[in-house]
N, C-alpha and C positions, 0 to 999 in steps of 0.2 A: 363548884365555884372555878371559874377558867381564869387562869393569872395571864396578863399578857405580858408579851415580852417589853425589856426595858430599853428603849433605843440608846438614852446616855449610857447604861450599862454595856454597851456593844452587843447585846442580842439581837439585834435587828441589823444587817448588812447596809450598809451606806448605798443608796440609790444614784448610779451615775446622774449628773445633771443635766436637764433637758436642751435640746439644742437650741439654738437661738432662731426666733423668727426670721424670716427671710422678709427684707426691710422692701417695701414698695418699691424706692429707688433701684435696689437689685432687680426685682422682677422685670421691672421697665427698659432697663438696660438691657436685659435677655432678649427682650420681647421688640426691641426697636428695631433691630436688623431686619425683621420680617416685613417690617413697613418701608423700608428702604427701597427705592428704583433700582432699577439693573445697572449695572456698573457697563457703560459703554467702552468695554474693552474687550479685544478679539482672543480666542482660546490662546494663541501661543502667546501673547504679551501678557496674559493673566499668568500663564506657566511660567515663563521668564521672572516676573515679579512675585509670585509668591510659591511656586512648588519647586521642590528638591527631589533630584533624582541618584540613584546608586550608581557612580561611576567607577567599576572594578573595586566595590568593597567601600568607597567613601562617599558620603552624601554631599552632592553639590548642586548650584544653580543649574536650571534646566537651560539648556543652550540649544537653540535652533538650529545652529551649524554643525551638530553632529548626524542628525537626519533629516537634511532639508526637505526631502520629498515628503514629509510628512507635516509640514507647514501647513499646504493648502488646505488637504484632507481634513486635518485637524480645526482648522479655523472655519470650516464647510459645516463642523457639526451643530453651529450656532444660525447658519445662515435662515433668513426668512423666505429666501428665493427658493429652496429646496427642501425638499422634507425626508430623504432619503441619501444615506451616504455610504459608498460600496468600495472598500478596499481591498484588492488582491495582491497578495505580494509573497515574497518567501517568507520562513520563519526568521525570527532574530532582527526584522527590518526595522523594530522601534514601533511597530503596530500596537503593541500594549501600551507605550508610552502615550500614544495619542488618546486612548481609552483614558486613561489616567488625567491628561491634561484636559479632558473634557470633563472628567468627575470635578477637577480642582476650579475650574470656570463654574461650573453649577453651583458649588459649594462658595464661592467666594465672592462670585459677580453677579449671577443670577439665580438665586435658589429655587429650586423646584423638586418633582418627583423624577426618580432616576432609577431603571432595572438594568440589571448588567445579568446576562444569560450565558452561561458556561457550558461546556459539553455534559457534565455530571455535577452534580451536587458534591460530591470528593474533590473535584478541581476546581469547584468555586471555592471550596473552603481554603484550600491549597493558595489558590490566587490570592484570596483575602489576607492570610498570614503570611505569604512570600512578598507579595505585590504593593495592595491597596494600604494594609494598616502600616507597614513601615514607610510606605511615601507619607501618609498623612501624618505620622507621630514625628517625623523628621522635617517634617516644613511647619514651621512655626505659626504662621496664619492658617492654617488647616487646622492644627493642633488644637489652639486656643476655641476655634469653633465647632467641635465636637460637644455633643448634646451629654449634660451631667446625669441624667435621670439612669435608673437601672436597667430600661429599656431601650436606651438609644447607643447602645454598644453590642448588641447581640451580633455573633460571629456571621450572620448573613444579612444584617440588616443594620444601618446606620444612619442616625439621626444627629441633624447639625443645625446650631444656633442661628437663626435666619429663617429656617424653614426646607431647607435642604434635606432628602430623605433618599437613601439607596439602598435599596432591595437587591440582592444577589442570589441568583438560585441557576437549576437546571431546566432545560426546555422541554417541560412538562404543560400538561395542559392546565392542572391547577394554577402554575405561575406564571401562565401567559393569557390566563381568561380572566374575564370579571371584573377589571378596573381600568382607571384611566391613567395614563402615564405621559408625562411630557418627552422623557428622552427614554429608549430603548437602545441599549447597546448587545450586539451580539459578538462573542468574540470564538475564533475557531469554528466559524459558522460550517463548514464542511466536513467537520468530525460529528455532527451531529445528526439525528434521524431526519429522512427528508420529509416524513410525515408524522405529524404529533397526534394519535389518538384519532385519526380519520377527521381531523379539523384543520389540516393544512400544514405546510410549512413553517419552521421557527419563525424565520422572517417575515412572513405572511400573517404570523399571529402577532407578534412583535407590532409591526407597522398598525394593526387594529386598533392596540392601546393607545397609539398617537392620533388616530384620525379625527376624534372630534376636536381638538385643538388647533385645527387649522394648520396655519404657518408656524404656531410656535411648537408644533411637535416635530419631531425629529426620531428616526429609528436607524442605526448604524450598524453595518456589518463588515466583520472583518475576517480573513481565513486565507490560507495558503490554498491553493486548487487540491482538491482531493478527491473528485469525481474522473474519471476516464473518460476520455474522447470518444463519442457514440458514433460518429461517420468518420471512416479513414480516408473518404473522398473529398472531405471537405475544403473548401477553398474560400481565403476571406472575400466578402463581399464589398468592405470597405476598409480604410486604412488600420484601424486598431480593432476589429472585429476579432473577438474570443472564440476558438472552436466551440462546437455544440457538445454539451456536456447535459448529463441526467440530474438536472438540478444543481443546486449550490451557489458559491460567491461568483463563479464565471457568467453563469445564466442572468445573474442579476446584474452583473458587469454590462453584458450586451444590452439589457435593458435601459443603461442609462449615457451619461455622456461619451464614456468610452475616453479618459483621459490615460496618456502614455507620458512616462518621463524622458526627458531630451536635454543632452548635452549640446554644446557648441564645438565641434573641433578645433583643439588648440592650434592646427596647423594651416587647416584651410578654411576653417570658421563655420563649415556646412553643420546644420542640424542633423543630429541622428539620434537614435534611439539606443542606449548600451544594453545589449542583450548578452545570453550566453553565447550562441551561436555564432557572435561575433569575435570570441577570445580565437585567438589563435596559438597554434603549442604541437610541439612534436609529437607523436602518436605513437612513435616508436620508442619512447622512453618509459621508464617506469612510470607510474602514477603519480609518485612525490615529485619525480625530476621533470614531469610535463607539465605540471603544477607550476613549477617554480619558473618554467620557459614561457608563461602564458601571458599573452599582450593583445590588447584591443585594437582592433584593424576599424578605420572608418571606412564604412560602405562607398563613401563616394570617389575618393582618390586614393585609399590605400594606407593613409597615412599612421602611423605604428603610436599607439597611447600606452604607456607602461602604467603600472598599477599606482606607483608613486604620485600621479597625476588624480588618483580618481577623488581625491577630498576634494581639490579645488574645484573639479570639475561638477561635481555633486553641489556645492554651494554657489555655482551660478546657474546649475541648471532649472529647467522648468516643465511645468506640464503643460501638455498639448492636449486640446479635448478634439472629437469629429464636429464637423458643421454639417449643416442638412447639405451643402454641394459635395459634400465628399472630401472638402478640405480639412484642414486644422486651424485651431486658434485657441487663444488663452482664455480662461473663463471669465475674464472681466472684460472681454473684448466686445460683447453682444452676440457673436456669431455663433457660439455653441448650440448644438443640437437643443431645441425645446424640450425638456423633462423636468419633473419632479424630482429625479434621481442623478446627482451627480456622483460618477464613478472612476476609480482610478485602477490602473493596474501597473505594478513595479517587476520588473526582471530582476532577479538575484545577481547579475552581473553589476547592478547598481546600489545593491544593499550595503549600509555603512559596515556592518560588520560581518561580513564575510569576504574574505580575502579570494581575488583569484586563483591563487593556488590551492584553495580549500577546497574550490569550487569544482577546479579541474580533477585535483587528487581523490575525489569522492566519487565524481562521476565515472572517470576513468577504471577506478577498483570496481564498482558496481558493474558497468560496463563487460570488463573481462572476466568477472566470477560468472556473470549471467551468459555471456559467449561459452564457456567452458560448461555450459549445462548445470548451470545454478539456480537460484531463486531470482525471479524477474521483481520480486518484491523489494530488495534492496535498490534495484536500478528506479523504480517508481518513487521510492521515498527522497530520493535524492533530486529527482527530476521535480516535483512536488513542494518538498520544503525548503531545497537549497537554491534550486532555479525558479520557484515561484510559478512553474507551468503544470499545465492538465497533461496527464501521460494517456502516450497511445499506445495500449499493448502490442507487442511484437508481432502477435499472432495476428490481430485486425490488421496489421499493415499489409500482410500476405494473404490473409484469408479471403479477403475479396474479390481475388484473382484466383483463387486455388480450384482448379479444375482438375480432372483427369488427362488432359493432354500437358497442362503443366506439370504435373508430377511426372508422366512419361519423359517430358523435357530434361528432368534433371535427375534420372534413374541411369546408374553407373552400369557398364557391362561385367559384371562379374557372374560366377558361376553359383546357381544353386547350392546350399550345403556345403560351402566353402566359407572359412571366416578369412578376411582380409589380412595380408601379412602383418599389420599393426596389431590385431587383436591378441588381447592379454585375456581376457574372462569372457566367458558366453551365460547370459542369462535365459531362461525359459519363461514364457508366461503364458498362463492357459485362463481361457474363458469358457464358463461352463454353459453348454447349452443341454436341451431337454434330452437328447438322445446322443450327445458326441462331446468331446471336449476340445475347441480349437486351441493349437498351438503355436506361438511363434517362438524363434529362436536369433536372438538379437547377441552381435558381437560388439564387446566394446574394446576402446583402446585408452592408454594411460590419460591421454588429454579430454576424456568424455566423450570423443567422438563414437559412434554406434551404427552399425548397419544390421539391417533385418537380412539374415542369411537362410532363413529357412520359414516357412509356415504350411502347416497341414492339420486336418482334424484327424482326432484318434476315434474310431468307430466301434471298434471291433470288442467284444465282450470277453474277459480273459479268461484264460482257460481256468475251469474248474469252480466258475462265477455259477450261482441256482440259475438254472434253465437256460443255458451259454447258447446252446444250438437253437434255441426257439424264439428269441428275444432281441430287442434292441439295446444297445447300452442305455443305463438309467440310474446316473448318478445321483439322483434324488432319492430311489427308493434302496439301490445295493450298495452297501459298503464295499462289496467286492469288487465293483466296477472301477472302483478308484487306483485298483491295481494297475490300471491300463496306462496310468501316468509313470509308473516305474521305470519303463524302458526308455523314455523320454531323457531322464538323468542318465541313463548309461552309453547314449548315443555320442559317436565321436566324429567331430567337426574338423577335417584337415584344415591345416593352416595354410594358405596359400604360399607356396614357396617355401615351405619347413618340411624335413620330415616328421613331424610328429602333429597330433590333434589336438583340441578340446574337448573336452565334456561341460555340461553346463554346471557352474560353479553353484548355482542355486535356482529355485522355481517359484514363482508368483502366481498364485491361481486365486480366481475370484470366490469369494467366501459366498456369493449370494447367489438364487437362480430360483428355480421352482421350491415349493415349500418340502423340505427334508434336505436340501442341499446342504446347510450349513451344519446339521444334524452329521450327516454323513462325514462332511469336510474334517469338523471336530474328531470323529473318530478316526480318520485316517490320517490326521495330523498327530494326533496320540500315539500311533503305532510307528511313525514316524519318529517321534521323538525318544519311544521306547527302545529303537533301534540304535538311538545316537546320532540322527542325522536331522535333530531339530534347526539345527545353523544352515541346513540346505532347502527346507521346505515351508514356504510362508503362505499364509491365507491372507488373502488383500479385502480389506473394506474401506469403501470409498467415502469420501464427506465431500459434497459440493458447496458451491460457492467461493469466494475470494475472502471472506472474513475467517476463515478456518487458520488457527494458529499454526505455524511451522509447514512442513510440506510432507512430511511422514514421522510416524514414532510406533515404536511396537511395545506393546503392551496387552497385558489380559483384559477383558471386557469388563468393564464397571458394575454392570448390570445386564441381563437377558432383554432382549428386544419385549418380550413378551411379558416381562416381569415374573418370570421363574428363577431358577438356579443360575446362578452364573455359569457359562462353561468354563471347562478347563482347558484354556488354549490362550496362546499368545498369537494376534493379530497383528499385521503390519498395515495401520492406518494410514491412507493416504491422502490428501487434498487434491482430490482428483483434477478441478478446474485450473488450478496452478500446474499441473503437470501437463494439461493440456496445451496450456500457453507455452510450456517448455517444448513440447512437441512439435509444436505450428512454428515455432520459432525456429526451431533445430532445422527443420525442413526448407527454411529459409538459407541456410549455409550452405549454397550451391557450389561453394568451391570444396566441400567436403573437409573445412577444416576442424580445429577444436570445437567439439560442441555439436557438431553437425550429425544429424540424422539422414543415412545414408539409405537407397531405396535401390534395390538391384533391377535391373531389364527384365529378370527373369519374371517379376511378380506379374501376375495378370490383372488387365482393367478392373475385374470385380474387387480385387483388392487394392488396389491406388483409389477405386471410388469411395470406399470406407472411409480415407480420409477426408473426404467430401462432405459427410454423411451431417454435420455439424456447425454452426455458428457462432459466434461468441457475441455474448451479451453484457451488459456491466452487471450482472448478476451471475453469470455463469454459462458455460457453454450449452446449448440446445440443439437438440435434434432438427433437423430441416425437414420442410413436407416431403411426402413420398422418397423417404431416405432410410430404409429399414435397419441397415446395417453399419455399425461402426467399430467394429473388433479391432481392426488396425489402429484407431486411434486410443483405445481402453489397452491394447495389449501391449502398445508403445509404452504407455503411461506407467503399467505396471512395472515394465523391465527396468524403465530408468527411476522407479521410485526406489525397487530393491538394490539397485547399483549402488543409489545415494547414500541408502541406508548401510549398506556395507562400506562404504567410504570411498568412493570414486572420485568425489571432489576434493578429496584432501590426500590423495596420492602424491608421495615423493617419488618424481620419475626418477633421482638418484639411488632411491632405497624404498620400492615398492612394497605392497604386502605380498606375502609369498603367492597369493593367488592371481597376482597380477604380475608374477615375472615371465619374461620370455623363455622357451626352450624348455625342455624335460624337467626341469627343476621346479615349475609349477606343479601343484600337487595334481591339477586337473587334466594335466598334458599326458598323452598316451602316445607312444613310439609306433610311427608306421612302418608295414613291412617294405621290403625292398622295392615292390610296385608302387608304391605310395597310397597304399588300401589301409584302412584301419582294421582290426582285428576283429574277428565276428562278435558280433551281438549276440547279447546272451538270449535264450528263448524267448523270453518276454517281448523283445525289441521286434518279434514278428507281427506285431497287431497292425503293420502298416508296411505297404511295400514301398520302398525307396528308389527312385529313378536313380539310374546310373548318374554318378558326378560329374560334371562337364569342367575339367579343368581350364582356367584361363587366367590370364595376369588381371588383376585387382585394377591395374591402371591402365588396360586396353580402353 
């Protein structure tokens, strides 16, 4: 017999009360907003009425006067005349607020379906957490419209009372396919892939989602320019045309109405575009002092405009778009280019949150670092994100005209085998060929300038190597053949005008070549390490493309390329295309100043021609047709990478490293005899015959 528990005796716990049923009026109250007609209010008017923004840590009403240049582009996101809005400009110019104001209008005034596309899902989630949700929760009118259902507030999907729905995601084929959306917003477009799953660009795929809605559909994209200029010889054909780039925001901008932001000069009254290249400052000052001195100069009459006038000039500024006859007009004039796309491009000098002092200071810091032989990446970043401009690589500026005749014209008259008087250390770089080592000797100064002072092949099989008398050098077959490089590190190069010479501080050798080269190179390096010389011998592995992180890094391989056992060796990995950029930019320093690569007139035309063997593309440096040799480029890159690894860019001229000292206190210095000749080289150095050194002043 089963005894049932007695509820009154407390044997059955009390159940929670049932939730009350929703009343018909409450359900109707939530549903009615979806039946309401769209509110006839512009995006910016709605933002000022309903939206809060984070103003230095406090939430305040939206104020169109903070970023006046965003008013017209934001209002155009609900235009029935245009179906696409493009905005190119610097970082932190208020582009994100434009997207948020569009979302605010869509939720409150004209509910619909919206997709927001970010670079990655991770950046999308961060944007929701840091920008979108704080804005919604701190704006009462938006907060009360948030859906109350469990699925209404997912991290990447938001639903609102009245029918608005927002989906946030990455530029993937799945996210940008198979659905109809009224509004698609793409943020930071130039940091997205150019092609999604071979289906097309993110913008093209997004525009497809709005296509069937006709004039009700809208696709919006914003970004700081991120793609390099593809034609260094380009000249604008219209007043506002942007340079040609390999896809991205400026390519879209060129396909639209091409609007630019204008001020009226407060002195002469003439209209002009405020641009970074119209900022004047003293370039001889330190970057911070140069920035503090920056003023804008009117291009019409040279009127000087102070930074303190920027706010008022922005508030009275206006957009001018191109017309069919080559003129400029406002968007509501009826004369603007006929297009479904309205496009805008803002220069960083007009951006509300970027002071001229900061723009100039960052640019000068990056430019001086680059001129000293450093990474061009910092210069590209400040031009793209601070100035809002596309980047033309320094190498491309000079490469188009790079011929043997041009190089011969910039050669300096100094002796082969002699280091310039400013030289402080020497780097040997080696390329491995089938039957010889190609060697280049480069002398470096404290300021990053360098000069090629010798170039020669090492072809003789070392004494004692198997079959020495009956074969050619075979680095891919015989470990013993690598000993032919030992004399390279023992050679002494006289310093011009001094009583001492310098031995190479270190050697960088290509790790790749015919099958077997890497194995022999590994064994040779291990022998150098065992001899305590690992700090002087470096095997180089190159990595192509401009998306490689860093410029050089020294570490053991993570895994063998063939899946086998990892090699017991540390490699100097280098971003080859970045170093090629540096090489060609350094050749452009014809004054021979800091960061210059100097060529001697002793170099034969065949060696100079090797510098013309490659051309730069947006993906990397590529061989030209019918140009089989490029060793001068590779060897110069190896030398620069090893010098940077050693610390050439961080040298303190007042307290340099021992290997960068002048005189016999340098550990690589060797005293010359009374007639100015180096002491006899060791027997192994007889692997090649040296030409007599011709002493000549470097300045001749």
